[in-house]
N, CA, C and O atoms as a GROMACS GRO file, in nm:
protein
  300
    1UNK      N    1  14.152  10.040  14.129
    1UNK     CA    2  14.107  10.175  14.110
    1UNK      C    3  13.965  10.189  14.164
    1UNK      O    4  13.878  10.107  14.133
    2UNK      N    5  13.944  10.287  14.242
    2UNK     CA    6  13.813  10.314  14.297
    2UNK      C    7  13.720  10.366  14.188
    2UNK      O    8  13.760  10.452  14.109
    3UNK      N    9  13.600  10.317  14.181
    3UNK     CA   10  13.501  10.355  14.081
    3UNK      C   11  13.546  10.323  13.940
    3UNK      O   12  13.524  10.402  13.848
    4UNK      N   13  13.607  10.208  13.921
    4UNK     CA   14  13.652  10.169  13.788
    4UNK      C   15  13.535  10.148  13.693
    4UNK      O   16  13.554  10.156  13.572
    5UNK      N   17  13.417  10.122  13.744
    5UNK     CA   18  13.299  10.101  13.662
    5UNK      C   19  13.249  10.232  13.601
    5UNK      O   20  13.163  10.230  13.513
    6UNK      N   21  13.302  10.346  13.646
    6UNK     CA   22  13.261  10.476  13.593
    6UNK      C   23  13.336  10.515  13.466
    6UNK      O   24  13.305  10.618  13.405
    7UNK      N   25  13.432  10.435  13.426
    7UNK     CA   26  13.507  10.469  13.305
    7UNK      C   27  13.412  10.476  13.186
    7UNK      O   28  13.326  10.391  13.168
    8UNK      N   29  13.430  10.577  13.107
    8UNK     CA   30  13.346  10.588  12.989
    8UNK      C   31  13.407  10.506  12.876
    8UNK      O   32  13.528  10.508  12.854
    9UNK      N   33  13.323  10.434  12.808
    9UNK     CA   34  13.368  10.353  12.696
    9UNK      C   35  13.354  10.432  12.568
    9UNK      O   36  13.262  10.512  12.553
   10UNK      N   37  13.444  10.408  12.477
   10UNK     CA   38  13.438  10.475  12.348
   10UNK      C   39  13.319  10.420  12.271
   10UNK      O   40  13.304  10.299  12.254
   11UNK      N   41  13.234  10.510  12.224
   11UNK     CA   42  13.115  10.467  12.150
   11UNK      C   43  13.156  10.417  12.012
   11UNK      O   44  13.243  10.476  11.948
   12UNK      N   45  13.094  10.309  11.966
   12UNK     CA   46  13.127  10.260  11.832
   12UNK      C   47  13.080  10.360  11.726
   12UNK      O   48  12.981  10.431  11.746
   13UNK      N   49  13.151  10.365  11.616
   13UNK     CA   50  13.117  10.457  11.509
   13UNK      C   51  12.985  10.417  11.446
   13UNK      O   52  12.957  10.299  11.425
   14UNK      N   53  12.904  10.518  11.415
   14UNK     CA   54  12.778  10.491  11.348
   14UNK      C   55  12.807  10.455  11.203
   14UNK      O   56  12.904  10.504  11.144
   15UNK      N   57  12.724  10.372  11.147
   15UNK     CA   58  12.748  10.323  11.011
   15UNK      C   59  12.671  10.407  10.909
   15UNK      O   60  12.562  10.456  10.936
   16UNK      N   61  12.730  10.421  10.793
   16UNK     CA   62  12.663  10.478  10.677
   16UNK      C   63  12.710  10.400  10.556
   16UNK      O   64  12.819  10.342  10.558
   17UNK      N   65  12.632  10.396  10.452
   17UNK     CA   66  12.663  10.316  10.334
   17UNK      C   67  12.769  10.388  10.251
   17UNK      O   68  12.738  10.483  10.180
   18UNK      N   69  12.892  10.343  10.261
   18UNK     CA   70  13.004  10.408  10.192
   18UNK      C   71  12.995  10.394  10.040
   18UNK      O   72  13.057  10.472   9.968
   19UNK      N   73  12.920  10.295   9.992
   19UNK     CA   74  12.904  10.278   9.847
   19UNK      C   75  12.810  10.384   9.790
   19UNK      O   76  12.822  10.420   9.673
   20UNK      N   77  12.716  10.432   9.871
   20UNK     CA   78  12.617  10.528   9.822
   20UNK      C   79  12.642  10.671   9.868
   20UNK      O   80  12.604  10.766   9.799
   21UNK      N   81  12.704  10.688   9.984
   21UNK     CA   82  12.720  10.821  10.044
   21UNK      C   83  12.866  10.854  10.067
   21UNK      O   84  12.949  10.765  10.092
   22UNK      N   85  12.898  10.983  10.056
   22UNK     CA   86  13.032  11.030  10.090
   22UNK      C   87  13.019  11.150  10.182
   22UNK      O   88  12.929  11.233  10.163
   23UNK      N   89  13.106  11.162  10.282
   23UNK     CA   90  13.100  11.278  10.371
   23UNK      C   91  13.137  11.405  10.295
   23UNK      O   92  13.225  11.402  10.209
   24UNK      N   93  13.071  11.516  10.327
   24UNK     CA   94  13.098  11.643  10.260
   24UNK      C   95  13.062  11.758  10.352
   24UNK      O   96  12.984  11.743  10.446
   25UNK      N   97  13.122  11.874  10.324
   25UNK     CA   98  13.092  11.997  10.396
   25UNK      C   99  13.034  12.094  10.296
   25UNK      O  100  13.094  12.122  10.192
   26UNK      N  101  12.916  12.147  10.327
   26UNK     CA  102  12.855  12.250  10.242
   26UNK      C  103  12.881  12.384  10.308
   26UNK      O  104  12.849  12.404  10.424
   27UNK      N  105  12.940  12.477  10.231
   27UNK     CA  106  12.975  12.608  10.284
   27UNK      C  107  12.901  12.716  10.205
   27UNK      O  108  12.896  12.711  10.082
   28UNK      N  109  12.846  12.812  10.275
   28UNK     CA  110  12.776  12.922  10.211
   28UNK      C  111  12.877  13.025  10.163
   28UNK      O  112  12.969  13.061  10.236
   29UNK      N  113  12.861  13.071  10.041
   29UNK     CA  114  12.951  13.173   9.986
   29UNK      C  115  12.928  13.305  10.057
   29UNK      O  116  13.024  13.377  10.085
   30UNK      N  117  12.803  13.339  10.086
   30UNK     CA  118  12.769  13.470  10.144
   30UNK      C  119  12.805  13.480  10.292
   30UNK      O  120  12.872  13.574  10.334
   31UNK      N  121  12.760  13.384  10.371
   31UNK     CA  122  12.775  13.395  10.516
   31UNK      C  123  12.892  13.316  10.572
   31UNK      O  124  12.938  13.344  10.683
   32UNK      N  125  12.942  13.219  10.497
   32UNK     CA  126  13.051  13.137  10.546
   32UNK      C  127  13.005  13.024  10.637
   32UNK      O  128  13.087  12.950  10.692
   33UNK      N  129  12.873  13.010  10.655
   33UNK     CA  130  12.820  12.903  10.740
   33UNK      C  131  12.856  12.768  10.679
   33UNK      O  132  12.847  12.748  10.558
   34UNK      N  133  12.898  12.674  10.765
   34UNK     CA  134  12.937  12.541  10.719
   34UNK      C  135  12.851  12.436  10.786
   34UNK      O  136  12.826  12.440  10.907
   35UNK      N  137  12.805  12.340  10.704
   35UNK     CA  138  12.724  12.229  10.752
   35UNK      C  139  12.790  12.102  10.702
   35UNK      O  140  12.829  12.093  10.586
   36UNK      N  141  12.802  12.003  10.789
   36UNK     CA  142  12.861  11.876  10.752
   36UNK      C  143  12.752  11.771  10.741
   36UNK      O  144  12.654  11.772  10.817
   37UNK      N  145  12.769  11.681  10.645
   37UNK     CA  146  12.670  11.576  10.625
   37UNK      C  147  12.719  11.477  10.522
   37UNK      O  148  12.839  11.455  10.506
   38UNK      N  149  12.624  11.417  10.450
   38UNK     CA  150  12.657  11.317  10.350
   38UNK      C  151  12.596  11.355  10.217
   38UNK      O  152  12.484  11.405  10.211
   39UNK      N  153  12.671  11.330  10.112
   39UNK     CA  154  12.628  11.359   9.976
   39UNK      C  155  12.611  11.227   9.902
   39UNK      O  156  12.700  11.142   9.904
   40UNK      N  157  12.496  11.211   9.836
   40UNK     CA  158  12.471  11.090   9.757
   40UNK      C  159  12.560  11.094   9.633
   40UNK      O  160  12.563  11.194   9.562
   41UNK      N  161  12.631  10.986   9.609
   41UNK     CA  162  12.723  10.981   9.495
   41UNK      C  163  12.649  10.986   9.362
   41UNK      O  164  12.697  11.048   9.267
   42UNK      N  165  12.533  10.922   9.353
   42UNK     CA  166  12.460  10.912   9.226
   42UNK      C  167  12.391  11.043   9.190
   42UNK      O  168  12.396  11.085   9.074
   43UNK      N  169  12.326  11.108   9.286
   43UNK     CA  170  12.245  11.225   9.255
   43UNK      C  171  12.307  11.358   9.298
   43UNK      O  172  12.270  11.463   9.246
   44UNK      N  173  12.400  11.354   9.393
   44UNK     CA  174  12.458  11.476   9.445
   44UNK      C  175  12.375  11.541   9.554
   44UNK      O  176  12.410  11.649   9.603
   45UNK      N  177  12.264  11.478   9.594
   45UNK     CA  178  12.179  11.532   9.699
   45UNK      C  179  12.255  11.531   9.831
   45UNK      O  180  12.322  11.433   9.865
   46UNK      N  181  12.242  11.641   9.906
   46UNK     CA  182  12.314  11.657  10.032
   46UNK      C  183  12.218  11.641  10.148
   46UNK      O  184  12.109  11.698  10.148
   47UNK      N  185  12.258  11.563  10.248
   47UNK     CA  186  12.180  11.543  10.370
   47UNK      C  187  12.260  11.598  10.488
   47UNK      O  188  12.367  11.548  10.520
   48UNK      N  189  12.205  11.700  10.551
   48UNK     CA  190  12.273  11.765  10.664
   48UNK      C  191  12.271  11.678  10.787
   48UNK      O  192  12.174  11.607  10.815
   49UNK      N  193  12.382  11.683  10.861
   49UNK     CA  194  12.389  11.613  10.989
   49UNK      C  195  12.406  11.713  11.102
   49UNK      O  196  12.334  11.706  11.202
   50UNK      N  197  12.501  11.807  11.088
   50UNK     CA  198  12.519  11.905  11.194
   50UNK      C  199  12.587  12.031  11.142
   50UNK      O  200  12.655  12.031  11.039
   51UNK      N  201  12.568  12.138  11.216
   51UNK     CA  202  12.629  12.267  11.187
   51UNK      C  203  12.770  12.269  11.245
   51UNK      O  204  12.793  12.218  11.355
   52UNK      N  205  12.864  12.327  11.172
   52UNK     CA  206  13.001  12.337  11.221
   52UNK      C  207  13.024  12.480  11.270
   52UNK      O  208  13.027  12.574  11.190
   53UNK      N  209  13.038  12.495  11.399
   53UNK     CA  210  13.067  12.626  11.457
   53UNK      C  211  13.214  12.637  11.498
   53UNK      O  212  13.273  12.744  11.492
   54UNK      N  213  13.271  12.524  11.540
   54UNK     CA  214  13.410  12.521  11.582
   54UNK      C  215  13.476  12.396  11.523
   54UNK      O  216  13.406  12.304  11.480
   55UNK      N  217  13.609  12.393  11.520
   55UNK     CA  218  13.676  12.272  11.474
   55UNK      C  219  13.640  12.148  11.556
   55UNK      O  220  13.648  12.036  11.506
   56UNK      N  221  13.602  12.167  11.680
   56UNK     CA  222  13.563  12.054  11.765
   56UNK      C  223  13.435  11.988  11.712
   56UNK      O  224  13.419  11.867  11.727
   57UNK      N  225  13.345  12.066  11.652
   57UNK     CA  226  13.223  12.009  11.594
   57UNK      C  227  13.257  11.915  11.479
   57UNK      O  228  13.197  11.808  11.466
   58UNK      N  229  13.352  11.954  11.396
   58UNK     CA  230  13.394  11.870  11.285
   58UNK      C  231  13.464  11.744  11.336
   58UNK      O  232  13.441  11.634  11.284
   59UNK      N  233  13.548  11.758  11.439
   59UNK     CA  234  13.614  11.642  11.498
   59UNK      C  235  13.513  11.544  11.558
   59UNK      O  236  13.530  11.423  11.548
   60UNK      N  237  13.408  11.597  11.620
   60UNK     CA  238  13.304  11.511  11.678
   60UNK      C  239  13.231  11.434  11.568
   60UNK      O  240  13.198  11.317  11.586
   61UNK      N  241  13.204  11.499  11.456
   61UNK     CA  242  13.138  11.432  11.343
   61UNK      C  243  13.226  11.320  11.289
   61UNK      O  244  13.178  11.209  11.265
   62UNK      N  245  13.354  11.348  11.272
   62UNK     CA  246  13.447  11.247  11.221
   62UNK      C  247  13.455  11.128  11.316
   62UNK      O  248  13.456  11.013  11.271
   63UNK      N  249  13.462  11.154  11.444
   63UNK     CA  250  13.469  11.047  11.542
   63UNK      C  251  13.340  10.967  11.545
   63UNK      O  252  13.343  10.844  11.557
   64UNK      N  253  13.226  11.034  11.535
   64UNK     CA  254  13.097  10.968  11.542
   64UNK      C  255  13.078  10.869  11.428
   64UNK      O  256  13.018  10.763  11.447
   65UNK      N  257  13.127  10.903  11.308
   65UNK     CA  258  13.108  10.817  11.192
   65UNK      C  259  13.235  10.743  11.149
   65UNK      O  260  13.234  10.674  11.047
   66UNK      N  261  13.343  10.756  11.224
   66UNK     CA  262  13.465  10.683  11.194
   66UNK      C  263  13.534  10.731  11.067
   66UNK      O  264  13.585  10.649  10.991
   67UNK      N  265  13.535  10.861  11.043
   67UNK     CA  266  13.593  10.918  10.922
   67UNK      C  267  13.733  10.969  10.953
   67UNK      O  268  13.754  11.036  11.054
   68UNK      N  269  13.828  10.936  10.866
   68UNK     CA  270  13.965  10.983  10.882
   68UNK      C  271  14.002  11.068  10.761
   68UNK      O  272  13.950  11.047  10.651
   69UNK      N  273  14.089  11.163  10.781
   69UNK     CA  274  14.135  11.246  10.671
   69UNK      C  275  14.045  11.367  10.650
   69UNK      O  276  13.958  11.398  10.731
   70UNK      N  277  14.070  11.435  10.536
   70UNK     CA  278  13.997  11.556  10.504
   70UNK      C  279  13.862  11.524  10.442
   70UNK      O  280  13.844  11.420  10.379
   71UNK      N  281  13.767  11.614  10.462
   71UNK     CA  282  13.633  11.604  10.405
   71UNK      C  283  13.622  11.714  10.299
   71UNK      O  284  13.651  11.830  10.328
   72UNK      N  285  13.581  11.680  10.176
   72UNK     CA  286  13.573  11.782  10.071
   72UNK      C  287  13.464  11.886  10.101
   72UNK      O  288  13.361  11.856  10.161
   73UNK      N  289  13.491  12.009  10.056
   73UNK     CA  290  13.399  12.121  10.075
   73UNK      C  291  13.339  12.157   9.940
   73UNK      O  292  13.411  12.164   9.840
   74UNK      N  293  13.208  12.180   9.936
   74UNK     CA  294  13.147  12.231   9.814
   74UNK      C  295  13.061  12.351   9.849
   74UNK      O  296  13.018  12.367   9.964
   75UNK      N  297  13.036  12.436   9.750
   75UNK     CA  298  12.964  12.562   9.772
   75UNK      C  299  12.830  12.562   9.702
   75UNK      O  300  12.757  12.660   9.710
   0.00000   0.00000   0.00000
């Protein structure tokens, strides 16, 4: 194959401490804006990672951190 060195490699998933953090989506009741990030299991504190504008944004987040399945939503 010509230019076989141009193939893009799948980036490894970024790590997060699964014992301390869980993925979550925070949704605004008023505007419907959704932000995906991680919620601390002990305190409930939420750390934003990215804004979700399209389903592709959520898929990119899942792929980036190696998350499978549904992510819980809280308001």
